[in-house]
N, C-alpha and C positions, 0 to 999 in steps of 0.2 A: 696840407693844411692849416689855416693861422689862425687863430682865435686869442684874440686877447694878446699876444705876444709868447701862446705855448705853441708850438711845435706840433702837433702832435702824427706819426707815421701811423697811419691803418695799414700798410702791408704787410708789418710785423708785424701787429697785432692780434690782424687774421688770420695770418699761421702760426700763429702762436695759439687762439685761441682752436682752430684746425685740430692741431695733433692733439692740442688736450681733449678732446672732442672723441677725436679716433681712438686713444690711448683707451679713453671712457669707455667708450664702444669693447676693444677688445676684451679687457677685463670682465667687461658684465658677459661677453660669449663664454669666456672661460671659464667665468661663475656659472654660468648653467649650464654647462658639458661637467662640470663639477656633484653638484646638485644632480643632474641626472644617472649619473654615472654610481651616486652616493643612495640614489634614493633605486637605481634596479639591485644592486647590492644589495639591499634590506631585505627588499622585498622578494631576491632569490631567496631568501636562508629563512626567510618569515615561509615562506614558500615550503624550503626541505624541511624545516622542521613538524610544516603541518600533516604535509608528506610520511611525517617519518610519524608524529603523532597517529596522523589516518591506520596503520597501518600498525601499530599497536596493539591500540582500542581495534579493530579487526581482526589481529593474531588471538586477543584476550578474549574478543565475543564469538570468536568459534570454541579456542578452550570449554567458556562455557557452555556452549550448545552441545556443543559434544558430550559435557559432563551431564547434562539435563538430558539429555537421549540417552545416555546410558543406564542414569536409572531409570525412568521409564522402562527401557528394554529388562532391568536386573528384577523390574515392582512388576512386571507389565500381568503378572495375577492379582493385584491389588486395586479395588475397587473402586478409591481414589485416584490411585494413578491414571485409572482407562477414563475415569471418570475428567478427569486436568487431561489429557490426551486430545480425548471427543471433543472440547473445552477450546483448548486452543486450536484444532484443526477447524474447529468454527470461525474462530475468530481469523481465522483463513480462506476461512470463506467455504469450508471444506462442509457440508450438512445437504441431506433430499431435502427435495423441496416439495409440498403436491400443491399443483394449480388447480383448479377447480375455473373452467373458464364452458364461456354456450358462444356458440355460432349458432346455427341449425338444432343443436340437442350440446346437453351437456359432456362437459369432456373433464380427461384428471389425466395430466401432465407429470409427469415424474422425469424432476429433474436434479445434476447437483451442480456441480460448478464449473462445472465444459458443458453443461447443456441438456439440453433433452437427450432424456437415457429411453420414454416409453410414455406412451397414451394410451388409454384404456376412455372407453363411453361406460358413464354412468350407467350401468345396468342391472349390476347385484352387487351386494359386500361380497360375496365370494367372490366373483369376478376382479373387483380390486383388489382386496386382501394378496389373489394371485400375484397381479400384476406388480404389486408391490413386493411383497416376497422373491418372485422370479427378477428384479432388480437387482433384489440385494443380492442374492447368489449371484448373480453375474458381476454383480463387485466383488464380491470374495469376500463377504464379506461372512464373521462364523456368528454363530448364534448367541453366542457369549462376549458379541462386541460391543461395545457400546454406541446406539446411533441415534443419531439427534437428525429430528426432521422436523419440519415445518408445513402445515395444511393452510394455504394461500387461500383467500376469496371474500368475493365481495357481497359481503352481506345485502347490499338494494338488488343482487338480480340473482344472487345465487336460490334456490329451492328451500326452504326446512328439508326433505328429503330426502335429496340430496346432500348434502354438509352431514344428515345424520344417517343415510348410507356410508360415503366416506373415511369421519370417525370410528362408526361400527365398527370399522372395513381397518382400520392404523391400531386400533384394540384387538384385535384380533393377530392381525401381525405382534402387535407387544405380546402377547400367549406368547408365541412361538419363538419370538428371539426377545428375549428377557428383559435384556437393557435398551430396548427400541424404544424410547422418548420422543414424541411426535406433539407438541404445541400446535394454537390454530391459532391464526389471526383474520382478522372482520379488518379489509382493506376498509370499510365504507367508516367504520367510527372514525 
């Protein structure tokens, strides 16, 4: 090609441009591989450090938990420790629940964290107290153990006499089990 007296050879120029383009592409691919390798190594190092920290924390947690449990076991006669242990178990969902419900007749369901343990008709205070006591005995609880309980009822549906009978039965159980603590929860409020 001729333009105003200058001869430009395009074929050689295109060859040089293509060679430079391939060289740039190869360098970019090599750089990408290097960055990926460095990132993978960094991730592996941080994951290893995280795993090591997690193991150390778990070991420390196990040690503190073992010390805490040993302290509770050594001081099991202390009322404050027994109360704290019961509260810890309560926090984990371990408690008894007395649930008053109605279908054709009123029934009291006695539950723990694993489900229903017993149920009884709302017939008399003695029958209800006997059912609660029977469940506590079957659960292996001693009369000096701290026992947390919640009596749950719907105040809009529950009959006053039934609620009164169940609270009296819980008080009767509390006379036999000196550390039987029962709270009353009206879910309609």
